[in-house]
N, C-alpha and C positions, 0 to 999 in steps of 0.2 A: 552442614547445610540445614537451613531452617525448615520446619514442617510446612508443607504446602497443602492447602485445602483442595479437595477434589470436588468439582462442581459439575454434576451431570448435565448434559444438554438434552432437553426434552424434545423429542421429535413431535410429540402431540401438540406442542405450542406453535409449530411451524405451519401456519395456515394463511393463505392468500398472500402471495409474494407481491411486493410493491417496490417501486424505485423512484428516484429523483435524479435527473441529469441536469447539471448546470454548466453552461458554456460561457466563458468570459474572455474578452480581449484584455491583454495586459501590455505594458510597455516592456522595453528590453530588460529591465531589472525585475520584472514580475509583479509590478504594482498594477492593481486593477484599473482599467479604463472604463469599460461599460459591460454590462451583462447582455450577451447576445440573446440567450433564451434559457428558460428553465422548463423542463418537461417533467411533470409529476404525474405518475400513473394514477394517483387517487383523484386527479382533476381531469386529465386528458389521457385516457387509457390506451395509448399507442403501444403496440407490441415492440418489445426490445429483445434482441438476441445479443448476448455479450460473452466475451472471453477475457478474463483478467489474469495476468501473471505477475505475481510479486515474489521475489526470491532473493536469497543471499548467494545463490549460485551465479554462474557466469552469464546466464540469460539476461536479456534486457527486460525490465519491468514494463508492462504494456497493457493496453486496452484496445480490443477490437469490438466495435458496437455497430449493430444494424437496427435502425428504427423504421417502422413500416408506416407508410401512408400519411406522412406529415403534410401539412398544407404547403402550397408553393411558396408563400411568403416566408415560412419558417425554414424550409430547406434551402432557399436562396440565401437567407441570412447565415446559415451554417456553412455554406460553401467555403472551402479553405484549401490552399495548397502550399507547398513548401517555398514558393516564391513570394508569399505574402510577407510584407514588411513588419506587420504586427505579430506579436506572440498571442497565443490563445491557450488558456487553461481549461481543463475538463475535470469536473468532479462528479463521480458516480457514487450515489448512495443506494443501498438496497437492503431489503429485509422482509419482514412479515407484518401484516396488520396487527398481529398479537404481540410482537416484540419490538416494533419500530424500526427505523432506518439506522444503518451503520455505514460509514464511509469505506468503500472497498477500492477506490482508486482516485488519486489526484496526480495529474500529469499534464504534459504539453501535447496539443494537437499537432499531428503531422499532416494529415489530409482529411478532407470530408467532401464526398461527392454523392450525388443522387442519380439513380438510374431506374429505368422501368424494366421489370421482369414479369412478363405475363400481365396479370391484372394488378400487380403490386408495384407501388413506388417505394423504393428502398434507399434510405440515406445511410451510407456507410462511413464511419470515422475510424481512423487509425491514430492512436495516441501512444506516447512513450514518456517515461520518466527521465528527466535530465537533459532534454533537448536544449532548453533555454540556458541551463547552467553551464553547458559546455562552451558557450560564447561569452561568458562573463569574465571580468578581470578585476582583481583586488590589488590596490596599490596604496599602502598606508604604512606608517611607522607608529607602533604602539609603545609608549613609555610605561614602564612598570607593569608589563603584561604578564599574564599567566597563561598556561595552556588552555584553560577553559575560556578565558577572555578572547584568545585567538579564535577558538572554535565558535564562540558567540558572534564574533565579528564576521567571519565568513558565512555563517548561517544567515545573518542579517543581510549580507550582500546578495545572497541567493534568494532572499525573501522566503526563507524556510523557518519553521519552528526548530527547536533543538532539544533533544533528549540525550544527555550524557549518562550512560550506564556504567561504562568501564574506564579503567585507568585512573591514575591519581593526578589531581591538579597540582601544579607547581609553578612558582614564580621564576621568571628569568632574571639574571643578574644585570642585564642591559636591555636597552630598547630592542624591540623586534620589528624588523622590516619585512613586510609581506608584499610580494609582487608575483602575480601569476593567477592562474585559474583558481577560484575559491574552493572548488571540490578537490582539486589536487592538493591545495594547502591543507584542507581538512584531513586528507589521508596522511599527509606528512606528519601532522601534529597529533594524530590519533593511532599511530602505529598500524596504519592500513586497516582500521576497523570501522571506517565511516561508510554509511550508505544512506540513501534517500528512500523514505517510505511514507506514503500518505501525507505529503506536505511537510515532512520533518527531516532534518538531518539527525541521524541516529548514530551514536557511538557505542558499539557493542562488540566486545572481543569474541573470538571464536569459542573460547572456553567459558563464556558467560551466557546465562539465559535470563530472561526477564521474569522477575518474581511476580506472582499473582495467583489467582484461582486456576486450577488445572482442570480443564474440561475432560470428562470421562467419555471416551468414544467406544461404544459397544453396540450390540445389535439393537437394544432398546432406544438408544439415543440417535440412531441414524446411520450406523455403519453399513455401507453397501458392499457386499461381497466379502473378500478377505484381504488383509494387507498383502501388498505385492512387493517383491524384492527384485529390483532392476539394477544391475551392477552394484554400486555402493549405496544406492538410494532405496529407501523404504517408502512406499506410497500407500495411503489409505484414501478411499473415496467415501464420502458421506453425503447425506442430504444437505443441500445448500445451507451453509452457515457463515454469515458475513462478519461475525464478530471476532474471528481469529486475527492475530497479528504475527508477523514474522519475528522470530526470536523468543516466543513464549514457549511454555511447556504444555504438552498434552499427554494424556495417558490412554493407551490402547488396551482394550480387553476384548479379544475375539475368542469366542467359545470354539469356533470351527477350526481356527488356525492360531493356536496360542503361542507358537514358538517365538513370535515377535512382541508379545505382550510386555508392557512396561511404560515408563515415562520417557519422553523424548523432547528434544528441542526442535521447534519447527524451523526449517530452513527455507521452505517454499510453500506458497499458497496459490492455487489455481481455482478460480471460480468460472463456471460456464453454464449457460442454459438460456432459458426463455422466461420472460416475465410478460404476461399478457392477460388482459381481461377477456379476450376472444377465444383463446385456446389454452389448454392445460399446460402442455409442454413439460419439460423437466429442467431441473437446475441442480448442479452438484458442486461440491467443493473437494478438491484433492489436496491433501497435505503431504509434504515431502520432508523426510528426515534422513539422516545418515545412519546406515546400518552400524550397530555397535555404539551408538551415541546415547545410550540410556544415561540419565543424568546422575545417577548415584556414583559419587566419587569422581565424576568427570567435569561437571560444570559448576561454576559459581553461580548462585542465584542472586540477582542484583536488582536494585531499584534505581530509578533515575536520581542522580545526585545534583543535576543541574537541568532546569527546564526553562524554555524561552518560547514565547509565541512568535509567529511570523510577523513581519513588518506591518501587515494589514491590521494586526491586532495590538501591536506593542512597538514602542520606540525607545525601550529602556536601555538598549545596548548602543554605545557610541561607536 
């Protein structure tokens, strides 16, 4: 295993939370039609309550968001239910004035309704990853295909970027006929190691972790309380940190509860809290790891061997 740089997260730099929420109509293949609205807290400081779940576990990746006191024209535009014939994508970026924005969710809107609660008008949206891709179908024959070309094709059909970290590319001796749901095809050709995160199809084996800087999580960098052991899962709560990605490595160093100190692969990320110019509120990030999954001798540390932008940015894959 190659040496990995430890890069502490500075809690002192986390000042003035900000967000940008972009909602866009798309066609059945995920190609953008028109932008419904963009809400940027630096321009229009509407209060946002949010809960984001991104995970390699069995849970569905999701976003629940509540925005307070939007203008009627805006919340009427945002109205959406599952009977709507168009698709709709939601991108949530969040961060701090001092460090900038990071994307914490890209997914499909399930519903968006506005109600009045006391003196507040609250617009609530529920979003999930993969709603649109479940309805897609790939039907093509590729001559001279390789595993990576198959994965690139189905990623393009889902209008997703592609990062292949694991497995070896190999060419097939004959033409490959693909017929079925593109995500199911991706699982078939990746040995069940495919998942969608932040607008990309990711290929990462269970025994691989993404190479990069390793954030040090300790009392000084924002660790809240102590690591918690729940069944086979180890959880740590920290001051909101939007730059984590699923599959990366982190290092825990708790003075109060050192028995779980070490480097781990991140299996799940949960962000929740409030971003508001009117109230302080709180925002936290919970990282989920498997107990006993320290990286030494267990995980291969890998970099992306094949990368591809989504269709909206690239048309290089046939």
